C-alpha positions as CSV (number, residue, x, y, z in Angstrom):
1,X,104.4,105.3,95.4
2,X,101.7,106.2,97.9
3,X,98.7,104.5,99.3
4,X,96.0,104.8,102.0
5,X,97.2,105.6,105.5
6,X,94.5,103.6,107.3
7,X,95.8,104.9,110.7
8,X,92.6,103.8,112.3
9,X,93.8,100.1,111.9
10,X,95.7,98.7,114.8
11,X,98.8,97.5,113.0
12,X,101.2,98.3,110.1
13,X,103.3,95.5,108.4
14,X,106.8,95.5,107.1
15,X,107.3,92.7,104.6
16,X,111.0,91.7,104.4
17,X,111.7,90.7,100.8
18,X,115.3,91.6,100.4
19,X,117.0,88.2,100.8
20,X,119.3,86.6,98.3
21,X,117.6,83.2,98.0
22,X,121.0,81.5,98.6
23,X,119.5,78.0,99.2
24,X,117.1,78.1,96.2
25,X,119.6,76.7,93.6
26,X,119.4,79.8,91.5
27,X,115.7,80.4,91.9
28,X,114.5,83.8,93.0
29,X,112.0,82.5,95.5
30,X,110.1,85.8,96.0
31,X,109.3,86.0,92.3
32,X,108.9,82.3,91.7
33,X,105.5,81.5,90.3
34,X,102.9,79.6,92.4
35,X,99.7,78.9,90.4
36,X,100.8,81.6,88.0
37,X,101.5,84.3,90.4
38,X,104.8,85.4,92.2
39,X,105.1,84.0,95.7
40,X,105.4,87.6,97.1
41,X,102.1,88.4,95.5
42,X,100.5,85.6,97.6
43,X,102.2,86.9,100.7
44,X,101.0,90.5,100.2
45,X,97.4,89.5,99.3
46,X,97.2,87.4,102.5
47,X,98.4,90.3,104.6
48,X,96.3,92.9,102.9
49,X,93.2,90.8,103.4
50,X,93.6,91.0,107.2
51,X,91.2,93.7,108.6
52,X,93.7,94.5,111.4
53,X,96.3,95.7,108.9
54,X,96.7,99.3,107.9
55,X,99.7,100.1,105.8
56,X,102.1,97.7,104.2
57,X,105.7,98.5,103.4
58,X,107.7,96.1,101.2
59,X,111.5,96.0,101.6
60,X,113.1,94.7,98.5
61,X,116.6,93.9,97.2
62,X,118.4,96.1,94.7
63,X,117.9,93.3,92.1
64,X,114.1,93.3,92.5
65,X,113.0,96.7,93.7
66,X,112.1,98.0,90.2
67,X,110.1,94.8,89.4
68,X,108.2,94.8,92.6
69,X,107.6,98.6,92.6
70,X,105.9,98.5,89.2
71,X,104.0,95.2,89.7
72,X,100.3,95.2,88.9
73,X,99.7,92.7,91.7
74,X,100.7,95.0,94.5
75,X,97.7,95.5,96.9
76,X,96.4,99.0,97.4
77,X,97.5,98.8,101.1
78,X,101.2,98.8,100.1
79,X,102.2,102.4,100.7
80,X,105.8,102.1,99.8
81,X,108.4,99.7,98.3
82,X,111.9,100.6,99.7
83,X,115.4,99.3,99.3
84,X,116.7,96.9,102.0
85,X,120.2,96.0,103.2
86,X,122.6,93.1,103.5
87,X,121.2,92.2,107.0
88,X,117.6,91.6,108.0
89,X,117.8,94.2,110.8
90,X,118.9,96.9,108.3
91,X,116.0,96.0,106.0
92,X,113.5,96.2,108.8
93,X,114.9,99.6,109.9
94,X,114.4,100.8,106.3
95,X,110.8,99.7,106.6
96,X,110.4,101.5,109.9
97,X,111.8,104.7,108.3
98,X,109.2,104.4,105.5
99,X,106.4,104.1,108.0
100,X,107.7,107.3,109.7
101,X,107.8,109.1,106.3
102,X,104.2,108.1,105.7
103,X,103.0,109.9,108.8
104,X,105.4,112.8,108.4
105,X,107.8,112.1,111.2
106,X,108.7,109.9,114.1
107,X,106.3,107.3,115.3
108,X,105.8,109.1,118.6
109,X,102.9,110.0,120.9
110,X,99.8,107.9,120.2
111,X,101.6,106.4,117.2
112,X,104.3,104.9,119.5
113,X,101.6,102.5,120.8
114,X,100.8,101.3,117.3
115,X,101.8,97.8,116.5
116,X,104.5,97.2,113.8
117,X,104.5,93.6,112.4
118,X,107.4,92.2,110.6
119,X,106.7,89.4,108.2
120,X,108.9,87.3,105.9
121,X,108.0,87.7,102.2
122,X,108.7,84.0,101.9
123,X,105.8,82.9,104.1
124,X,102.9,83.1,101.6
125,X,100.4,81.0,103.5
126,X,100.1,83.2,106.5
127,X,96.5,83.4,107.7
128,X,94.4,86.4,108.7
129,X,93.7,84.7,112.0
130,X,97.4,84.5,112.9
131,X,98.0,88.1,111.8
132,X,95.1,89.2,114.0
133,X,96.4,87.2,116.9
134,X,99.9,88.6,116.8
135,X,98.6,92.2,116.3
136,X,96.3,92.0,119.3
137,X,98.9,90.4,121.5
138,X,101.3,93.1,120.6
139,X,98.7,95.8,121.5
140,X,98.2,94.2,124.9
141,X,101.8,93.1,125.8
142,X,104.1,95.3,123.8
143,X,105.7,92.6,121.7
144,X,104.6,89.2,120.5
145,X,105.6,86.4,118.2
146,X,104.0,83.2,116.9
147,X,105.7,79.9,117.9
148,X,105.4,76.2,117.2
149,X,106.4,73.4,119.6
150,X,109.4,71.3,118.6
151,X,108.0,67.9,117.7
152,X,111.2,66.0,117.0
153,X,113.7,64.8,119.5
154,X,116.6,67.3,119.6
155,X,120.3,66.2,119.8
156,X,123.4,68.2,120.5
157,X,126.3,67.0,118.5
158,X,130.1,66.9,119.0
159,X,131.6,66.4,115.6
160,X,129.8,63.4,114.0
161,X,128.8,62.0,117.4
162,X,125.7,62.6,119.5
163,X,126.8,64.4,122.7
164,X,123.5,65.0,124.4
165,X,119.7,64.7,124.1
166,X,118.2,68.2,124.7
167,X,115.1,68.6,126.7
168,X,112.6,69.9,124.1
169,X,109.8,70.7,126.6
170,X,110.7,74.4,126.7
171,X,111.8,74.7,123.0
172,X,109.8,76.3,120.2
173,X,110.4,77.5,116.7
174,X,109.6,81.1,115.9
175,X,107.5,82.2,112.9
176,X,106.5,85.6,111.5
177,X,104.7,88.0,111.7
178,X,106.6,89.3,114.8
179,X,105.0,92.3,116.4
180,X,106.3,95.2,118.6
181,X,104.9,98.6,119.5
182,X,106.6,101.3,117.5
183,X,107.9,103.1,120.7
184,X,109.5,99.9,122.1
185,X,111.2,99.2,118.7
186,X,112.6,102.8,118.7
187,X,113.9,102.2,122.2
188,X,115.6,99.0,121.1
189,X,117.2,100.8,118.2
190,X,118.7,103.4,120.6
191,X,120.4,100.7,122.5
192,X,121.4,98.6,119.4
193,X,121.4,100.6,116.2
194,X,120.5,98.4,113.1
195,X,123.8,99.2,111.5
196,X,125.8,98.2,114.6
197,X,128.1,95.2,114.9
198,X,125.5,92.9,116.5
199,X,123.4,90.7,114.2
200,X,119.9,89.6,115.1
201,X,118.3,86.7,113.4
202,X,114.8,88.0,114.1
203,X,113.1,90.9,115.9
204,X,112.5,89.0,119.0
205,X,116.3,88.4,119.5
206,X,116.8,92.2,119.4
207,X,114.0,92.8,122.0
208,X,115.4,90.0,124.2
209,X,118.8,91.7,124.2
210,X,117.1,94.9,125.4
211,X,115.2,93.0,128.1
212,X,111.9,93.8,126.5
213,X,109.5,91.0,127.3
214,X,108.2,89.1,124.2
215,X,104.8,87.4,124.5
216,X,104.2,84.2,122.5
217,X,101.0,83.1,120.7
218,X,100.3,79.8,119.0
219,X,101.8,79.6,115.5
220,X,100.3,77.9,112.5
221,X,101.8,74.8,111.0
222,X,100.7,76.0,107.5
223,X,102.7,79.2,107.8
224,X,105.7,77.7,106.0
225,X,108.8,79.6,105.2
226,X,110.2,78.9,101.7
227,X,114.0,78.5,102.0
228,X,114.7,75.5,99.6
229,X,113.1,74.3,96.3
230,X,111.5,71.5,98.3
231,X,109.7,74.1,100.4
232,X,108.5,75.8,97.3
233,X,107.0,72.6,96.0
234,X,105.2,72.0,99.3
235,X,103.6,75.4,99.1
236,X,102.7,74.9,95.5
237,X,101.0,71.6,96.4
238,X,99.1,73.3,99.3
239,X,97.9,76.1,97.1
240,X,96.8,73.7,94.3
241,X,94.9,71.6,96.8
242,X,93.0,74.6,98.2
243,X,92.3,76.0,94.7
244,X,91.1,73.0,92.7
245,X,87.8,74.6,92.0
246,X,86.7,78.2,92.6
247,X,83.4,80.0,91.8
248,X,82.8,83.7,91.6
249,X,79.5,85.6,91.4
250,X,79.5,89.0,89.7
251,X,76.8,91.7,89.4
252,X,76.7,95.1,87.8
253,X,74.0,97.6,86.8
254,X,74.0,101.1,85.2
255,X,71.3,103.6,84.3
256,X,70.6,104.5,80.7
257,X,72.1,107.6,79.0
258,X,73.0,110.1,78.1
259,X,74.5,109.2,74.7
260,X,75.2,105.8,73.1
261,X,75.8,103.4,71.6
262,X,75.1,100.5,73.9
263,X,77.9,98.0,74.7
264,X,77.0,94.6,76.0
265,X,79.6,91.8,76.3
266,X,81.9,93.7,74.1
267,X,79.2,93.9,71.3
268,X,78.3,97.4,70.2
269,X,74.6,97.7,69.6
270,X,73.9,100.8,67.4
271,X,70.7,102.7,67.9
272,X,70.3,101.6,71.5
273,X,70.8,104.1,74.3
274,X,74.1,103.6,76.1
275,X,74.5,102.8,79.8
276,X,76.1,105.5,81.9
277,X,79.0,104.6,84.2
278,X,82.5,105.5,85.2
279,X,83.8,103.3,82.3
280,X,81.8,102.2,79.3
281,X,78.8,100.8,81.2
282,X,79.2,97.3,79.7
283,X,77.3,95.4,82.5
284,X,78.1,92.0,81.0
285,X,81.8,92.4,81.0
286,X,81.8,94.3,84.3
287,X,79.8,91.5,85.9
288,X,82.3,89.0,84.5
289,X,85.2,91.0,85.9
290,X,83.5,91.2,89.2
291,X,83.0,87.4,89.2
292,X,86.7,86.7,88.3
293,X,87.8,89.0,91.1
294,X,85.6,87.2,93.6
295,X,86.8,83.8,92.5
296,X,90.4,84.9,93.0
297,X,89.7,86.7,96.3
298,X,91.2,89.8,94.7
299,X,88.6,92.4,95.7
300,X,85.7,93.8,93.7
301,X,84.9,96.3,90.9
302,X,84.6,99.2,93.3
303,X,88.1,98.7,94.8
304,X,89.9,97.9,91.6
305,X,88.1,100.2,89.2
306,X,86.4,102.8,91.5
307,X,85.6,106.4,90.6
308,X,88.8,107.4,92.4
309,X,90.7,105.7,89.6
310,X,90.6,108.3,86.8
311,X,92.6,106.1,84.5
312,X,89.6,103.8,84.1
313,X,87.1,106.6,83.1
314,X,85.4,105.6,79.8
315,X,87.6,102.4,79.5
316,X,86.0,99.6,77.5
317,X,84.8,96.5,79.3
318,X,87.4,94.4,77.5
319,X,90.2,96.4,79.2
320,X,88.7,95.8,82.6
321,X,88.5,92.0,82.0
322,X,92.0,92.0,80.6
323,X,93.3,93.9,83.7
324,X,91.6,91.5,86.1
325,X,93.2,88.6,84.3
326,X,96.6,90.2,84.8
327,X,95.8,90.8,88.5
328,X,94.7,87.3,89.2
329,X,96.6,84.1,88.4
330,X,94.9,83.3,85.1
331,X,92.9,80.3,86.2
332,X,91.2,78.4,83.4
333,X,87.6,79.6,83.0
334,X,85.4,76.6,82.5
335,X,82.0,78.2,82.2
336,X,80.4,81.6,82.3
337,X,76.6,82.0,82.7
338,X,75.2,85.5,82.2
339,X,71.7,86.8,82.9
340,X,70.8,90.2,81.5
341,X,67.8,92.0,83.0
342,X,66.5,94.6,80.5
343,X,63.3,95.7,78.7
344,X,65.3,97.1,75.8
345,X,66.9,96.4,73.5
346,X,65.8,92.9,72.6
347,X,68.7,90.6,73.2
348,X,67.7,87.6,71.0
349,X,69.4,88.8,67.8
350,X,72.7,89.4,69.6
351,X,72.6,86.2,71.8
352,X,75.1,84.2,69.7
353,X,77.5,87.1,69.3
């Protein structure tokens, strides 16, 4: 698949989604539904919504790559879905290779200064503010990660006994996205190839081994990583709490003609001039689709059904609404209020229909 290059954006993102969900009691956490949508869809939408992000590469497992590659919920900024490896570092390297392929070669020259962010597919609540913070710190310092202070008292154990209380004042926990300039990451790979004997639990560990300084920025307590079923329930609860009621406002307008008949709200009105548009010109259903996209924070008509999408040429309004319902998480629609501004035809006789 291919997508927009967006090379004027400061950062590209590799989303690591190739894990085996070993602690999820048989649940594939990346495709587990949260409010009707796969968790990975939430993660990708959050990243794609950040203005600082250019391209997104998803690294998937062999079991999921076909499902993810063909998913209707992939944002347009996803340029590739590629196969990952057994270890995280191999999967990240596959993502880096995909970014190189997108620009036709090595990430060298000016592109070596470009930030590459690596994010866990199992962190669906990442905020745009955190993504921006890591990207900008990476641009300034070369590498950056978000961290959270350790709140609990930390003990070192010997068998089943407490051996020592550890000073937590300098301890933090690391989150993602973790950022590094492309050139520095290439340098680290020269020293420690991704398929080598060493195993790194995150990108910062690799950079530390190469004596590449890693800057820290404040993390976000809501940026949870789902590793157990309990984590998934917490995320579901947080999403439900933030989405108890949503409102979208839609608008659409088209000029008359040429041709006909007129379609309004899926009703065909014979003898009335048709509205001219990329699809069928049904302003009622188009406005409804626009409102649903807005309520779901999933874009607008121009981005989802724009004139650069020939497959939607002359498509009926019902198809647009149906596609929007597939893209979003199928929330219950409680009420729709439609106002039609037109001198002709007279709407009264079609109002009930």
